[in-house]
C-alpha positions as CSV (number, residue, x, y, z in Angstrom):
1,M,16.5,27.4,10.6
2,H,13.1,27.3,11.9
3,F,11.4,24.0,11.4
4,D,8.6,22.3,13.5
5,L,7.4,19.0,13.3
6,T,4.4,19.9,11.5
7,D,6.7,21.3,8.7
8,L,8.6,18.1,8.6
9,R,5.4,16.0,8.4
10,L,4.1,18.2,5.7
11,Y,7.3,17.9,3.7
12,L,7.3,14.2,3.7
13,H,3.7,14.0,2.9
14,I,4.4,16.0,-0.1
15,I,7.5,14.0,-1.0
16,D,5.6,10.7,-0.5
17,S,2.8,11.9,-2.7
18,G,4.8,13.7,-5.3
19,N,2.1,16.5,-5.0
20,I,1.7,19.7,-2.8
21,T,-1.9,19.7,-2.9
22,A,-2.2,15.8,-1.9
23,G,0.6,16.5,0.7
24,A,-1.5,19.4,2.3
25,A,-4.5,17.1,2.4
26,R,-2.7,14.4,4.3
27,S,-1.4,17.0,6.5
28,H,-4.9,18.6,7.2
29,L,-3.8,21.9,5.7
30,S,-4.9,24.2,3.1
31,L,-3.0,24.3,0.0
32,A,-2.1,28.2,0.7
33,A,-0.9,27.2,4.3
34,A,1.1,24.2,2.9
35,S,2.9,26.4,0.1
36,A,3.6,29.1,2.7
37,R,5.3,26.7,5.0
38,I,7.4,25.2,2.3
39,R,8.5,28.6,1.1
40,A,9.3,29.5,4.6
41,M,11.5,26.4,5.0
42,E,13.3,27.0,1.8
43,A,13.8,30.9,2.7
44,S,15.2,30.0,6.2
45,L,18.1,28.2,4.4
46,G,18.2,29.9,1.3
47,T,18.0,26.8,-0.9
48,E,15.1,25.1,-2.8
49,F,14.1,21.6,-1.4
50,L,11.5,20.7,-4.2
51,E,11.7,20.7,-8.0
52,R,8.4,22.0,-9.5
53,G,7.0,20.4,-12.6
54,R,3.9,20.0,-14.4
55,R,3.3,16.6,-13.1
56,G,4.1,17.3,-9.4
57,V,7.2,17.9,-7.4
58,T,10.6,16.0,-6.7
59,P,13.1,16.7,-4.1
60,T,16.5,18.5,-4.9
61,P,19.6,17.1,-3.3
62,A,19.1,19.3,-0.4
63,G,15.4,18.1,-0.3
64,K,16.6,14.5,-0.3
65,A,18.9,15.2,2.8
66,L,16.1,17.0,4.5
67,A,13.7,14.0,4.1
68,Q,16.4,11.7,5.5
69,H,16.7,13.8,8.6
70,A,13.2,14.6,8.9
71,R,12.2,10.8,8.9
72,V,14.7,10.1,11.7
73,L,13.5,13.1,13.7
74,L,9.9,12.1,13.5
75,Q,10.6,8.5,14.3
76,Q,12.5,9.7,17.3
77,A,9.7,12.1,18.3
78,E,7.2,9.2,17.9
79,R,9.1,6.9,20.1
80,L,9.5,9.6,22.7
81,K,5.7,10.0,22.8
82,Q,5.2,6.2,23.0
83,D,7.8,5.8,25.9
84,L,6.0,8.6,27.8
85,A,2.5,7.5,27.0
86,E,2.0,5.5,30.3
87,Y,2.9,8.8,32.1
88,A,0.6,11.0,30.1
89,R,-3.1,10.0,29.7
90,G,-4.6,10.5,26.3
91,V,-1.3,10.5,24.5
92,K,-1.4,8.3,21.6
93,G,1.0,6.4,19.5
94,Q,1.0,5.7,15.8
95,V,2.2,2.8,13.6
96,R,2.5,3.5,9.9
97,L,1.4,0.5,8.0
98,L,1.6,0.2,4.2
99,C,0.0,-2.6,2.3
100,N,-1.1,-4.0,-1.1
101,T,-4.8,-4.0,-2.3
102,T,-5.7,-7.4,-1.1
103,A,-4.4,-7.2,2.5
104,L,-6.3,-3.9,2.5
105,S,-9.6,-5.3,1.5
106,E,-9.6,-8.9,2.5
107,Y,-7.4,-9.5,5.4
108,L,-6.8,-6.3,7.4
109,P,-10.1,-4.8,8.3
110,E,-11.2,-7.2,11.2
111,V,-7.8,-8.0,12.5
112,L,-6.9,-4.3,12.7
113,A,-10.3,-3.4,14.3
114,D,-9.6,-6.0,17.0
115,F,-6.2,-4.7,17.4
116,L,-7.2,-1.0,17.9
117,R,-9.9,-2.1,20.3
118,G,-7.4,-3.6,22.5
119,H,-5.1,-0.7,22.3
120,P,-6.9,2.6,23.0
121,N,-3.7,4.5,23.0
122,L,-2.8,3.7,19.3
123,D,-3.6,5.0,15.8
124,I,-2.7,3.4,12.7
125,D,-1.8,5.1,9.6
126,L,-2.8,2.7,6.8
127,Q,-2.1,3.4,3.2
128,E,-2.4,1.3,-0.1
129,L,0.7,1.1,-2.4
130,P,2.3,-1.2,-4.9
131,S,4.5,-3.8,-3.3
132,S,7.6,-2.1,-5.1
133,R,6.7,1.3,-3.4
134,I,6.2,-0.1,-0.1
135,T,9.7,-1.8,0.2
136,H,11.2,1.3,-1.1
137,A,9.2,3.4,1.7
138,L,10.6,0.7,4.2
139,R,14.3,1.1,3.2
140,Q,13.9,4.8,3.4
141,G,12.6,4.6,6.9
142,A,9.0,6.1,5.6
143,A,6.8,3.5,7.2
144,D,7.1,0.9,10.3
145,L,5.6,-2.1,8.6
146,G,4.5,-3.4,5.3
147,I,2.7,-6.0,3.7
148,V,4.0,-7.0,0.1
149,S,3.7,-9.8,-2.3
150,D,6.7,-12.5,-2.2
151,A,7.2,-11.7,-5.8
152,I,9.0,-8.3,-4.8
153,D,12.7,-8.0,-3.9
154,T,12.9,-7.9,-0.1
155,T,16.6,-7.9,0.1
156,D,17.8,-5.8,3.0
157,L,14.5,-6.2,4.8
158,Q,13.3,-8.7,7.4
159,T,10.0,-10.6,6.5
160,R,7.5,-13.1,8.1
161,A,4.8,-14.8,6.7
162,F,1.4,-13.1,6.5
163,R,-1.3,-15.1,4.3
164,D,-1.3,-17.2,1.3
165,D,-2.9,-15.0,-1.6
166,P,-3.4,-16.8,-4.9
167,L,-4.8,-14.6,-7.7
168,V,-7.4,-16.3,-9.8
169,L,-9.1,-15.5,-13.2
170,I,-12.9,-15.0,-13.0
171,L,-15.3,-15.7,-15.7
172,P,-19.0,-15.5,-16.7
173,L,-20.4,-19.0,-16.7
174,E,-21.2,-19.3,-20.2
175,H,-17.6,-17.9,-21.4
176,P,-15.7,-20.0,-23.8
177,L,-13.0,-20.4,-21.5
178,S,-15.2,-21.3,-18.5
179,D,-14.5,-25.2,-19.1
180,A,-10.6,-24.8,-18.6
181,T,-9.0,-26.1,-15.5
182,E,-6.0,-23.7,-15.7
183,I,-5.5,-20.5,-18.0
184,S,-2.5,-18.6,-18.5
185,F,-2.3,-14.9,-18.1
186,S,-1.0,-14.5,-21.7
187,D,-4.0,-16.5,-23.2
188,A,-6.6,-14.4,-20.9
189,L,-5.1,-11.3,-22.2
190,R,-6.6,-12.0,-25.6
191,H,-10.0,-11.1,-24.0
192,D,-11.5,-7.9,-22.5
193,F,-11.1,-7.4,-18.8
194,V,-13.2,-5.7,-15.9
195,G,-10.3,-3.8,-13.8
196,L,-9.7,-2.2,-10.7
197,H,-9.2,1.6,-10.4
198,A,-6.1,2.5,-12.3
199,D,-4.2,3.9,-9.3
200,S,-4.9,0.5,-7.1
201,A,-2.0,-1.4,-6.1
202,L,-3.2,-4.6,-7.9
203,A,-4.3,-2.9,-10.9
204,V,-0.7,-1.5,-11.4
205,Y,0.9,-5.0,-10.6
206,L,-1.4,-6.7,-13.2
207,E,-0.5,-4.0,-15.8
208,E,3.0,-4.7,-15.1
209,Q,2.7,-8.5,-15.5
210,A,1.0,-7.8,-19.1
211,L,3.8,-5.8,-20.2
212,H,6.6,-8.2,-19.0
213,S,4.4,-10.8,-21.4
214,G,4.5,-8.2,-24.3
215,S,0.8,-7.4,-24.3
216,R,-1.5,-4.9,-22.4
217,M,-4.9,-5.6,-20.6
218,Q,-7.8,-4.4,-22.5
219,I,-9.9,-2.8,-19.8
220,R,-13.4,-2.2,-20.7
221,I,-14.4,-0.7,-17.4
222,R,-12.9,-0.2,-14.1
223,A,-15.0,-1.1,-10.9
224,D,-14.5,0.1,-7.3
225,G,-13.3,-3.0,-5.4
226,F,-13.2,-6.6,-5.9
227,D,-16.9,-6.8,-5.2
228,G,-17.7,-4.6,-8.2
229,V,-15.3,-6.5,-10.4
230,M,-17.0,-9.9,-9.6
231,R,-20.7,-8.5,-10.2
232,M,-19.6,-7.0,-13.6
233,V,-17.9,-10.2,-14.6
234,A,-20.8,-12.2,-13.8
235,R,-23.1,-10.0,-15.9
236,G,-20.7,-10.6,-18.9
237,A,-18.7,-7.3,-19.1
238,G,-15.4,-9.2,-19.5
239,L,-12.9,-11.3,-17.5
240,G,-11.4,-10.5,-14.3
241,I,-8.4,-11.0,-11.7
242,V,-9.1,-11.0,-8.1
243,P,-7.4,-12.7,-5.0
244,L,-9.0,-16.2,-4.2
245,A,-9.8,-14.9,-0.8
246,A,-12.4,-12.4,-2.3
247,V,-14.2,-15.1,-4.2
248,Q,-14.4,-17.2,-1.0
249,R,-15.8,-14.5,0.8
250,A,-18.5,-13.4,-1.5
251,A,-19.2,-17.1,-2.6
252,P,-20.7,-15.9,-5.9
253,R,-22.6,-18.7,-8.0
254,T,-22.8,-16.5,-10.9
255,L,-19.2,-16.9,-12.3
256,K,-16.5,-19.4,-12.7
257,T,-13.2,-19.5,-10.9
258,V,-10.0,-20.6,-12.8
259,P,-6.4,-20.9,-11.5
260,M,-3.7,-19.1,-13.6
261,S,-0.5,-20.9,-14.6
262,E,2.0,-18.2,-13.8
263,T,3.9,-18.8,-10.7
264,W,3.5,-14.8,-9.7
265,A,-0.4,-15.7,-9.4
266,T,0.3,-18.2,-6.6
267,R,1.8,-15.5,-4.5
268,K,2.1,-15.1,-0.7
269,L,2.1,-11.8,1.3
270,L,4.8,-11.1,3.6
271,L,5.0,-8.8,6.5
272,C,8.3,-6.7,6.3
273,A,10.4,-4.2,8.0
274,R,13.9,-2.8,8.1
275,D,14.6,-4.5,11.4
276,F,11.8,-6.1,13.5
277,S,14.2,-6.0,16.8
278,T,14.1,-2.2,16.6
279,L,10.4,-1.5,16.0
280,P,8.8,0.8,18.6
281,P,6.7,-0.9,21.1
282,Y,3.4,-0.4,19.5
283,A,4.7,-1.5,16.1
284,T,6.0,-4.6,17.6
285,A,2.5,-5.3,19.2
286,L,1.0,-4.8,15.9
287,L,3.5,-7.2,14.2
288,R,2.6,-10.0,16.7
289,A,-1.1,-9.5,16.0
290,L,-0.7,-9.7,12.3
291,A,2.2,-12.3,11.8
292,L,1.4,-16.2,11.5
293,P,2.9,-18.1,14.1
294,E,6.3,-19.2,13.5
295,D,7.2,-22.9,13.2
């Protein structure tokens, strides 16, 4: 068996993305080089690690075992590097942080920039995912920290408060619903929407909530980010659902903001990890920078 850390990182990137092409890109390898490495890994043990399909790849039973060991080995290698960093100038540690759409766009840019400025020997691998996939990745040991909605099941994970993050309905000023003081999501679903990109974490979450209510969101157009959604809603393209923080930041005067009556819309964001006490030093430092003060 001849695997190196590059092979293991590549394999996990492929598993996490479900696609060899995407995994190769995350590993900064060409598709040909990535495919050759995976074939060599499989040949060295005489077994396949991936099931190839039209929609991507999934791990075989042997591949699942490899993924578990690979995550442990890479975490140990990362902690070794961090422990030796003070003896080796220029060596950087890395924290993998997974978050939902709102955290990525509204809360993290400034705080992460300030943190990185104060920690020159640290890199952050930041990725946006739906909350359900974040908790799954944490349970599998695929990330150090996650930021998720409190509506998601965090059993077997430790959590700390991050931010209050209510979702609100936004409407054009002249819309028939603009005089309402509160609107249910079910009532709003009778109207057309401006949505986020279909693969954004919040778009996935809202589609799931619509399906739970027995309906579907009628998306006329998808915008790139909350600012795009607000600008299109203000011009009458449809309704939108965005975090209140995005509206407060942009302070638009050309649309109406209305609370939604569903409890899932008055959500909070949580920091979570498998075990805060076992985080490597850099991840612990990031946790302290992100978490709200405990009472």
